[in-house]
Structures are given as C-alpha cells and as structure tokens.
C-alpha positions in Angstrom: 20.6 -33.6 -0.5 23.3 -34.2 2.0 25.3 -31.2 0.9 22.2 -29.0 1.3 21.6 -30.4 4.7 25.1 -29.7 5.8 24.8 -26.1 4.6 21.6 -25.8 6.7 23.5 -27.0 9.7 26.4 -24.7 9.1 24.1 -21.6 8.7 24.9 -18.9 11.2 21.4 -17.5 11.4 17.7 -18.1 10.7 18.0 -15.7 7.8 20.8 -17.7 6.2 18.6 -20.8 6.5 15.8 -18.9 4.9 18.1 -17.9 2.1 19.1 -21.5 1.5 15.5 -22.5 1.3 14.7 -19.4 -0.8 12.0 -18.3 1.5 11.1 -14.6 1.7 13.0 -11.6 0.3 16.7 -12.2 0.7 18.3 -9.8 -1.7 19.2 -6.4 -0.1 19.9 -4.9 -3.6 16.9 -3.2 -5.2 16.9 -3.7 -9.0 19.8 -6.1 -8.8 18.5 -7.7 -12.0 18.4 -4.4 -13.8 14.7 -4.8 -14.7 13.5 -1.2 -13.9 14.6 1.7 -16.1 12.2 4.6 -15.3 14.7 7.3 -16.5 15.4 5.7 -19.8 17.4 2.8 -21.2 20.5 4.6 -22.5 22.5 7.0 -20.3 25.5 9.3 -21.0 29.0 9.2 -19.6 29.8 11.9 -17.0 32.8 12.4 -14.7 30.8 11.9 -11.6 27.8 10.0 -10.1 25.1 10.0 -12.7 21.8 8.2 -12.4 20.1 8.5 -15.8 19.3 5.0 -16.8 18.7 1.9 -14.5 16.9 2.7 -11.3 19.0 2.7 -8.1 22.3 2.5 -10.0 24.7 5.3 -10.4 27.1 5.3 -13.4 30.5 6.9 -12.9 32.6 7.9 -16.0 30.6 5.6 -18.2 27.3 5.3 -20.1 24.9 2.7 -18.7 22.4 1.0 -21.1 19.9 -1.8 -21.1 20.7 -5.1 -22.8 18.8 -8.4 -23.0 20.2 -11.9 -23.5 18.0 -15.0 -23.5 15.2 -13.0 -21.9 17.5 -11.9 -19.0 18.1 -8.2 -18.6 21.6 -6.9 -17.8 23.5 -3.6 -17.7 26.0 -2.6 -20.4 28.6 0.0 -19.2 30.7 1.9 -21.8 33.7 3.8 -20.6 33.7 7.5 -21.3 36.7 9.6 -22.4 38.2 9.8 -18.9 41.6 8.8 -17.6 40.2 7.1 -14.5 38.3 4.0 -13.4 34.8 3.3 -14.5 32.2 1.7 -12.3 28.6 1.4 -11.2 27.4 2.3 -7.7 24.5 1.1 -5.6 23.4 2.4 -2.1 21.6 0.1 0.3 19.3 2.1 2.6 18.4 -0.3 5.4 21.4 -2.5 6.4 21.6 -2.0 10.2 20.4 -5.6 10.7 23.6 -6.8 9.0 26.1 -5.1 11.4 28.5 -7.6 13.0 27.3 -10.4 10.8 28.5 -12.3 7.7 27.2 -11.0 4.4 27.8 -12.3 0.9 27.7 -10.4 -2.4 27.5 -12.1 -5.7 27.1 -11.0 -9.4 28.1 -12.0 -12.9 30.4 -9.9 -15.2 31.8 -10.1 -18.7 33.4 -8.0 -21.3 33.1 -8.4 -25.1 36.0 -6.1 -26.0 39.0 -7.0 -24.0 38.5 -5.8 -20.4 38.8 -8.2 -17.5 42.4 -8.1 -16.3 41.5 -5.8 -13.3 37.9 -6.2 -12.3 37.2 -5.0 -8.8 34.8 -4.5 -6.0 34.7 -2.1 -3.0 32.1 -1.6 -0.2 31.9 1.2 2.4 29.5 3.4 4.4 29.7 6.4 6.6 29.6 5.6 10.3 27.9 7.8 13.0 31.2 9.8 13.4 30.9 10.7 9.7 34.0 8.7 8.6 34.1 5.8 6.3 33.7 2.3 7.6 34.8 -0.3 5.0 33.4 -3.8 5.3 35.1 -4.9 2.1 38.3 -3.3 0.9 39.2 -3.1 -2.8 39.4 -6.7 -4.2 40.5 -7.5 -7.7 39.7 -10.4 -10.0 40.0 -11.5 -13.6 37.1 -12.1 -15.9 36.7 -12.5 -19.7 34.1 -12.6 -22.5 32.0 -15.3 -20.8 29.9 -14.6 -17.8 32.1 -15.0 -14.7 30.4 -15.3 -11.3 32.0 -13.2 -8.6 31.4 -14.0 -4.9 32.7 -12.4 -1.7 31.8 -13.2 1.9 32.8 -10.7 4.5 31.8 -9.6 8.1 30.1 -6.3 8.5 31.6 -4.0 11.2 29.4 -3.4 14.2 29.8 0.4 13.8 26.5 2.2 13.7 25.9 3.9 10.3 25.2 7.6 9.8 21.5 8.4 9.7 20.1 8.6 6.2 23.2 7.3 4.5 23.5 4.0 2.5 25.9 1.1 2.3 27.8 1.9 -0.9 28.7 -0.9 -3.4 31.2 -0.2 -6.2 31.5 -2.6 -9.0 34.4 -1.9 -11.4 35.0 -3.2 -14.9 38.6 -2.0 -14.5 40.1 -0.6 -11.4 43.0 1.0 -13.2 43.0 4.8 -13.6 43.5 4.6 -17.4 41.5 5.9 -20.3 39.5 2.9 -21.7 37.3 5.1 -23.8 34.8 3.1 -25.8 35.5 -0.2 -24.1 32.7 -1.9 -22.1 31.7 -4.4 -19.5 28.4 -6.1 -18.6 26.9 -7.0 -15.1 23.8 -8.9 -14.1 22.2 -10.5 -11.1 23.7 -8.5 -8.3 22.7 -9.9 -4.9 23.7 -9.0 -1.3 22.4 -11.4 1.4 23.0 -12.4 5.0 25.1 -15.4 5.6 28.2 -17.0 4.2 26.6 -18.8 1.2 25.9 -17.2 -2.2 22.5 -18.6 -3.1 20.7 -18.5 -6.5 19.7 -15.0 -7.6 16.3 -14.0 -6.3 14.1 -13.1 -9.3 11.3 -10.8 -8.1 8.4 -9.9 -10.3 8.6 -6.7 -12.3 5.7 -5.2 -10.3 7.4 -5.8 -7.0 10.8 -4.5 -8.1 9.1 -1.4 -9.7 7.3 -0.6 -6.4 10.6 -0.9 -4.4 12.2 1.5 -6.8 9.4 4.0 -6.5 10.4 4.7 -2.9 13.4 6.5 -4.4 12.1 7.8 -7.7 8.7 8.0 -9.4 7.1 9.8 -12.3 3.6 10.6 -13.6 4.5 9.4 -17.2 3.6 6.0 -18.4 6.4 3.5 -18.0 8.6 3.6 -21.2 7.6 7.2 -22.1 10.6 9.5 -21.9 10.6 12.3 -19.3 9.9 15.6 -21.1 7.6 14.1 -23.7 4.7 16.3 -24.7 1.8 14.1 -23.8 -1.3 14.3 -21.5 -1.4 10.5 -20.9 -1.3 10.0 -17.2 -0.8 13.8 -16.5 -1.9 15.6 -13.3 -5.1 17.5 -14.0 -7.3 20.2 -12.4 -10.3 22.0 -13.9 -10.7 25.7 -12.7 -14.3 26.5 -11.8 -13.8 30.2 -11.9 -11.4 32.9 -13.0 -8.4 32.9 -10.6 -4.9 34.4 -10.3 -3.5 31.1 -9.1 -4.0 27.4 -9.4 -2.5 24.2 -8.2 -2.2 20.5 -8.9 -1.8 17.9 -6.1 0.3 14.8 -6.8 -0.4 11.8 -4.5 2.6 9.5 -4.7 2.1 5.9 -5.5 4.1 4.9 -2.5 5.7 6.8 0.4 9.1 8.0 -0.6 12.4 7.7 1.4 12.5 11.4 2.2 10.9 14.7 0.9 11.7 14.5 -2.8 13.0 17.0 -5.3 10.1 17.7 -7.7 10.5 18.8 -11.3 7.3 19.6 -13.4 7.0 19.3 -17.1 4.6 21.1 -19.4 2.2 18.8 -21.3 2.1 21.0 -24.3 5.8 20.9 -25.2 7.6 19.0 -22.4 9.4 22.1 -21.0 10.8 21.5 -17.4 9.6 23.8 -14.7 6.2 24.6 -16.2 2.6 23.5 -16.3 0.0 24.1 -19.1 -3.2 26.0 -18.7 -5.0 24.9 -21.9 -2.8 26.4 -24.7 -0.8 28.7 -22.3 2.4 27.7 -20.4 3.3 28.9 -17.0 6.3 28.6 -14.6 5.6 26.5 -11.5 6.4 26.4 -7.8 6.1 23.6 -5.3 4.3 23.5 -2.0 3.4 21.0 0.7 6.2 18.7 -0.5 6.3 15.6 1.7 7.0 11.8 1.5 3.4 11.1 0.4 2.7 13.8 -2.1 3.4 17.4 -3.3 1.6 20.4 -4.7 2.5 22.0 -8.0 1.3 25.6 -8.2 1.2 28.7 -10.3 0.3 32.2 -9.3 0.3 35.9 -10.4 -1.5 35.1 -13.6 -5.1 35.1 -14.9 -6.7 31.7 -15.3 -10.1 31.6 -16.9 -13.2 29.5 -16.0 -13.1 25.9 -17.3 -9.4 26.0 -17.9 -7.6 22.7 -17.4 -4.3 22.8 -15.6 -2.0 19.9 -16.6 1.5 18.8 -15.8 3.7 15.8 -15.6 6.3 15.5 -12.9 9.2 13.5 -11.4 10.0 13.0 -7.7 13.6 12.1 -6.7 14.5 10.9 -3.2 17.6 8.8 -4.0 20.4 8.2 -1.5 
C-alpha cells in the first residue's frame, strides 16, 4: 500500500526495512512471547531479582506465572507483600549494533483487578566506565482491563557497554512504591527492534525460542518435568566397569552457553540437590572441567562396585 511504501522510504536503515517486510529475526528480546518455562510455570514473590518461572525474565517483588488466552501465552504477575514497585526485568546480551541508532520497544499490558494508573518502563545498561547509561528514562502510562499496546521509540547512546553486561528492560505494572499485595498485571508480546516503527510481534517457533533460551539455562530433565523430580528419564548415565573409589558423568550441553555456567546436580533416586545416585546409594557431587560446551559431575572417596550405574540430573545456569 501507499502507507507501507512511505514507511519503507522513511526507514533509517536496511534492518528497519527488513523489519517492515518481516524478513529475518528482528526481535532482540528472547522469549518475548513467554513461550518457554523451563524452571516451572508458577514462581514465588521475592524482594529481589528472581528467575524461577519464564525463561530470560526476572520477577521483582512479584510471583510470575503462565497464562494462555486464545492460544496465546502471556505472563501473569502478582504483587507480593512489599511496599515497593513490582516489575519484570529482561537483559539483552548482544546490543552493540543498536548504539547510536533508533530502537523501538512495544508490548501489551492489562490488569484485571484495578492496576493501570501508573504503568511504567525504564531501560538502562552499564557503560565501559561501569556507570549507568540510560537510553529510556522512566516513562509512565495508563492502561486498563483490556490489552493496551505500549510503544516507545528512542535513540540508543553511542556509549560502549560494559563487557558481559546486558541492556536491562524494566516493565512495571505500577511504578509507585506502595503495597499492592495480591493485585496483578499481565504482559505479552514484548518486542525490541531497530528502527522507529513498531512492527507486528515476531512469532518464532517454540523450538527456535527454546534453543535461544538454552544459551542461558538448560537442564537434563524432559521439558515440563519439575527440577528435583525423582526420575531417570533423560538422566546422565555411566556404567562402572570395575570397582573404583571415584566416578564421573560428563554432560555435553545442547548448545554453547553464554559463559561457564553454575551447575547443580540432582539425585535420580529422590531428587536431592548436590548428589548423584550409584544404583540405590546416594553420594555428594563435585564438578570439573566446567565450560561453555559441557561439564563433568564427579564423586570420589567412596567405593563403587562393578556394573554400578551412576545417574544424575543437572541444571546449568549462565544468565546475565
């Protein structure tokens, strides 16, 4: 159409034109559609940054859970009992190509129980001098019980970011430092893209989104099985071919992780953290050769008999 053609002509970059044509991956947010929930589908409220539900999203002073409406997944955030603001936080790893350019963020928000007078957004990152650079200062808006689309276009500073630190996005249901215990807000379809135009949300396949999330967190459990479940399905396994005082399992990660991850093992007999099983026996574990592609889970100072099976589940966390 003529309007679309004008938008193409006004585009500031090739990437913005690609966004308008919906060619290639445009959304810099991973799990912006809240499709991947490796850690579980219902978190708990804590007075700090807590990632215990949706992948790549921290919940602060609220409990994050999964909801579905008309086959579309979204996040449901319930305020905890804290006299302070409640929000979700996302950190973008690779954003150097946006420096000095226009960027647009968009998402949808609603509240079914009275919030909406003081919704807000704030974006920042650490620069190479280890001080905050703020591309988008605190902005407030009003929303209600119907889905409201929020869009902001801003220019990223040209300041080089600190190595290994992400662009932080804060999405508030209520910016006020008051106790809204039990009240909630919902967010879906969060997108960050180059250019001055907010385009339709990019729906990636579950498999692609899942693989992107595994750069930051992965597990040996089947998807949907709670971490700490006593099960051997998908567990790491090694058969001892002789009596030994030590043994180890090696975990080859499904994809290279962002950095050397923190590993936690789980006993397949009873789900206890920090252990592996040797048939019916349970032993405390240590970790060796931990890298971005894999890690060893070991046990020593014990007697392991011939034909004993070592088994364990594990998680690997390399979040920003």
